[in-house]
C-alpha positions as CSV (number, residue, x, y, z in Angstrom):
1,M,-56.1,163.4,-210.7
2,S,-56.0,165.3,-207.8
3,E,-58.8,167.2,-208.2
4,Y,-60.7,163.7,-208.3
5,D,-59.5,163.0,-205.4
6,I,-60.1,166.2,-203.4
7,V,-64.2,165.5,-204.7
8,R,-64.1,161.4,-203.7
9,K,-62.4,163.2,-199.6
10,S,-65.6,165.0,-199.1
11,R,-68.5,164.7,-197.8
12,L,-72.4,165.0,-200.1
13,V,-74.0,168.8,-199.4
14,L,-77.4,169.4,-200.4
15,K,-78.3,172.8,-201.5
16,G,-79.4,174.7,-198.1
17,E,-77.5,172.4,-195.7
18,K,-74.6,174.1,-194.0
19,P,-71.3,171.0,-193.0
20,N,-70.4,170.1,-190.1
21,K,-67.9,171.6,-188.5
22,K,-66.2,169.0,-187.2
23,K,-64.7,169.5,-182.6
24,K,-61.7,168.7,-182.4
25,K,-61.4,166.8,-178.9
26,D,-59.9,168.7,-175.8
27,K,-57.3,166.1,-174.5
28,K,-56.2,168.5,-172.2
29,K,-59.6,169.1,-171.1
30,K,-60.6,166.1,-170.7
31,K,-57.2,164.9,-168.5
32,E,-58.1,168.2,-166.5
33,N,-61.9,166.8,-165.6
34,D,-61.0,162.9,-165.4
35,A,-58.3,164.6,-161.6
36,E,-60.8,166.8,-160.4
37,E,-63.6,163.9,-160.0
38,P,-62.8,162.2,-157.1
39,Q,-61.6,158.9,-156.4
40,K,-64.4,156.9,-154.6
41,D,-63.7,154.6,-151.4
42,E,-64.9,151.7,-152.1
43,D,-63.6,150.5,-147.8
44,R,-65.5,153.4,-146.8
45,I,-69.2,153.0,-149.7
46,V,-69.2,149.3,-148.0
47,H,-68.5,150.3,-144.5
48,G,-71.6,152.5,-144.3
49,G,-69.7,155.8,-144.7
50,W,-67.1,154.3,-142.1
51,A,-63.4,155.6,-143.3
52,K,-60.4,153.3,-141.0
53,I,-58.3,155.7,-139.5
54,D,-54.6,155.2,-140.1
55,N,-52.9,158.0,-137.7
56,I,-53.4,158.4,-133.6
57,R,-54.7,162.7,-134.8
58,D,-57.2,161.8,-136.6
59,I,-59.4,159.2,-133.5
60,T,-61.4,162.0,-132.0
61,G,-64.8,161.5,-131.7
62,S,-67.2,159.7,-132.6
63,V,-65.4,156.1,-133.8
64,A,-66.0,152.5,-134.3
65,I,-63.3,149.8,-133.1
66,E,-63.8,146.6,-135.5
67,F,-62.2,143.2,-136.5
68,G,-62.9,141.3,-137.7
69,H,-65.2,142.3,-141.3
70,K,-67.7,144.6,-140.1
71,T,-68.4,143.1,-137.4
72,Y,-67.2,146.4,-134.4
73,V,-67.4,146.0,-130.6
74,T,-71.2,146.2,-129.1
75,A,-71.3,147.9,-124.8
76,L,-73.2,146.0,-123.0
77,D,-76.0,147.3,-120.3
78,N,-73.5,144.8,-118.3
79,G,-70.4,147.3,-119.0
80,L,-68.8,144.8,-120.4
81,F,-68.4,144.4,-124.3
82,T,-68.7,141.8,-127.7
83,L,-68.3,141.5,-130.4
84,G,-71.4,142.9,-131.9
85,M,-73.1,140.2,-135.2
86,P,-71.7,141.0,-138.4
87,H,-72.6,144.3,-141.5
88,N,-73.8,144.2,-144.7
89,D,-72.6,145.8,-146.9
90,G,-72.9,149.7,-147.1
91,D,-74.0,149.5,-143.5
92,G,-72.3,151.3,-141.2
93,P,-71.4,150.3,-137.2
94,S,-75.5,150.1,-135.2
95,P,-75.8,153.2,-132.3
96,E,-74.6,150.7,-129.3
97,E,-71.1,149.8,-131.5
98,I,-70.1,153.8,-131.3
99,L,-68.2,155.1,-128.6
100,T,-66.1,158.9,-128.1
101,A,-63.2,158.8,-128.7
102,V,-61.7,161.8,-126.0
103,P,-57.2,162.6,-127.1
104,V,-55.3,162.3,-123.5
105,N,-52.2,163.2,-125.0
106,D,-50.0,162.8,-128.3
107,T,-49.7,159.0,-127.5
108,K,-52.5,157.5,-125.9
109,V,-56.5,158.4,-126.1
110,A,-59.2,156.9,-124.6
111,F,-63.1,156.0,-125.0
112,K,-66.6,156.4,-124.0
113,S,-69.5,154.3,-124.3
114,G,-73.1,154.7,-124.6
115,Y,-74.1,154.7,-121.5
116,D,-71.6,157.0,-120.5
117,K,-68.8,155.6,-119.8
118,Y,-65.5,155.5,-119.9
119,L,-63.6,151.4,-121.2
120,G,-61.0,150.2,-118.6
121,V,-59.8,147.4,-118.1
122,S,-60.4,145.0,-115.0
123,K,-59.2,143.1,-112.8
124,D,-59.7,140.1,-114.6
125,G,-58.5,141.0,-117.9
126,M,-62.3,142.1,-119.5
127,V,-62.9,145.6,-121.4
128,I,-65.2,147.4,-118.9
129,G,-67.5,150.7,-119.3
130,R,-68.4,152.0,-115.5
131,A,-65.7,154.9,-114.8
132,D,-66.9,158.0,-114.7
133,A,-63.4,160.1,-115.3
134,I,-61.1,159.4,-117.3
135,G,-57.6,157.5,-115.1
136,S,-54.7,155.3,-115.6
137,L,-57.1,151.8,-116.9
138,E,-58.9,153.9,-119.4
139,Q,-55.7,155.2,-121.4
140,W,-55.6,153.1,-124.7
141,E,-52.2,153.7,-126.4
142,P,-52.6,152.7,-130.6
143,V,-49.9,150.6,-132.4
144,F,-49.5,151.3,-135.5
145,Q,-47.0,148.6,-137.5
146,D,-46.8,148.4,-141.3
147,G,-51.1,149.1,-142.4
148,K,-51.8,147.4,-139.0
149,L,-53.7,148.6,-136.1
150,A,-53.1,147.7,-132.0
151,L,-55.5,148.7,-128.8
152,L,-52.3,148.5,-126.0
153,G,-54.6,148.7,-122.3
154,C,-52.5,150.0,-119.0
155,T,-51.1,145.6,-119.0
156,N,-49.9,146.2,-121.6
157,C,-51.9,144.0,-123.4
158,F,-53.8,144.2,-126.3
159,M,-56.8,144.1,-126.5
160,S,-58.3,141.6,-128.1
161,V,-61.8,138.8,-128.7
162,R,-61.6,135.7,-126.9
163,D,-63.2,133.4,-129.6
164,S,-64.7,131.1,-127.2
165,D,-67.3,134.4,-126.2
166,D,-66.7,136.2,-128.2
167,S,-65.6,139.0,-125.1
168,I,-63.5,142.2,-125.4
169,V,-60.4,140.6,-123.5
170,V,-56.6,142.5,-122.7
171,E,-54.5,138.6,-122.6
172,N,-51.7,138.9,-125.0
173,R,-48.7,140.9,-124.3
174,T,-47.5,140.9,-128.3
175,A,-51.0,141.5,-130.9
176,G,-51.1,139.5,-133.3
177,P,-54.0,137.3,-135.7
178,N,-57.0,138.1,-132.9
179,E,-55.8,141.3,-131.2
180,F,-56.0,143.6,-135.0
181,L,-58.0,146.1,-135.4
182,T,-59.3,148.8,-137.2
183,I,-60.8,152.4,-136.5
184,R,-63.2,153.6,-138.4
185,S,-64.8,157.2,-138.5
186,Q,-67.5,159.5,-139.9
187,K,-64.8,162.3,-139.8
188,E,-62.6,163.2,-142.9
189,K,-59.1,163.2,-142.5
190,E,-58.5,166.7,-143.0
191,L,-61.3,167.7,-140.8
192,T,-59.4,164.9,-138.2
193,N,-56.3,167.0,-138.0
194,I,-57.4,168.8,-135.1
195,S,-58.4,167.4,-131.7
196,E,-61.2,167.7,-130.0
197,V,-60.4,168.4,-127.3
198,P,-63.8,168.6,-124.6
199,V,-65.8,171.9,-123.7
200,E,-65.0,170.9,-119.9
201,E,-61.3,171.1,-120.5
202,K,-61.0,174.8,-122.3
203,G,-59.7,177.4,-120.4
204,S,-57.3,177.4,-117.4
205,I,-56.1,174.7,-114.7
206,K,-58.7,176.1,-112.0
207,E,-61.1,177.2,-114.9
208,I,-61.4,172.8,-115.4
209,E,-61.1,171.8,-112.3
210,L,-64.8,174.7,-111.5
211,N,-66.3,172.7,-114.7
212,Y,-66.2,169.2,-113.2
213,V,-67.1,170.9,-110.6
214,K,-70.5,172.3,-111.3
215,K,-70.8,169.0,-113.2
216,F,-70.4,166.4,-110.8
217,Q,-70.8,167.5,-108.1
218,K,-74.4,166.5,-105.2
219,F,-75.3,169.8,-104.7
220,Q,-76.8,168.8,-101.6
221,D,-76.6,172.5,-99.8
222,K,-76.5,174.9,-102.6
223,K,-72.5,175.0,-102.7
224,I,-69.8,175.2,-104.7
225,K,-66.6,172.9,-103.0
226,I,-63.6,173.8,-104.8
227,N,-59.9,171.3,-103.1
228,S,-58.1,174.3,-101.3
229,E,-55.2,173.0,-102.0
230,G,-52.8,174.1,-104.6
231,R,-53.7,173.4,-108.5
232,S,-48.9,172.6,-108.6
233,G,-50.2,168.7,-109.6
234,L,-52.6,169.3,-111.5
235,K,-50.5,170.6,-114.6
236,R,-48.1,167.7,-113.8
237,A,-51.8,165.7,-114.5
238,R,-52.8,167.9,-118.2
239,E,-49.5,166.5,-118.8
240,E,-49.1,162.8,-118.5
241,G,-52.2,162.4,-119.3
242,T,-53.7,161.5,-116.2
243,L,-55.8,165.2,-114.8
244,H,-59.7,163.8,-115.4
245,E,-58.4,161.1,-112.0
246,A,-56.6,163.8,-110.8
247,L,-59.6,165.9,-110.6
248,L,-61.3,163.6,-109.9
249,D,-59.4,162.8,-106.5
250,R,-59.1,166.0,-104.8
251,R,-62.8,166.0,-105.4
252,A,-63.2,163.5,-103.0
253,K,-60.9,164.5,-100.4
254,V,-64.0,167.6,-100.5
255,K,-66.5,165.0,-100.8
256,A,-68.1,167.1,-103.6
257,D,-68.5,164.0,-106.2
258,R,-72.4,162.2,-106.5
259,Y,-70.2,159.8,-107.3
260,C,-67.7,159.3,-104.7
261,K,-68.7,157.8,-100.8
């Protein structure tokens, strides 16, 4: 009976045919391969490769500010901002919706529009992009809490969208649904931990001032004009995040800036 059982369980092998050996599945190897495959970021795919930022260190370089779902802050040619039209799945922000984020210090950032102007706050609470340098009005503090983000302006009010005309404004001192937003970037998160420093701000305080003088000077007499006063105030301004404003003031005193009247 035992010999019959052996014959019955074996597969019929024809003459000249080599029996196939059963390959054992390597479950361990399969798990390792599954672990190596990166998980797809569905949210990033839907937004055309633009991922959600959840840390201030990642707010640098090209970014877009999103209110709601796939609708972004758009720069207008008059220096104002509005909420753009909704995008389709898989589409990223349009060129006029892409801003350049510049770290100011550990808690604040500045944003530059495609018109090469920094975003600030007007007296009537409108978000405007008309400044050539970063001053106190052009500094924004990202506030992260409970997985939500809001941008606090210099007036201690948060950026939001005005329902009546979709204008971008800074009106409310408390952050609610209208103030919650998302900042998106195309960069990989592991590459954004190092803050991007503008070329003009690399080097010593003296070199930084010279870089900005060369960038903005009128050069009517083809001579570089640098304020001869001490630079201790510039060092303090850099620590406080007001370096651009201080440099502009110094250039204004010697009338060495094409934007100074």
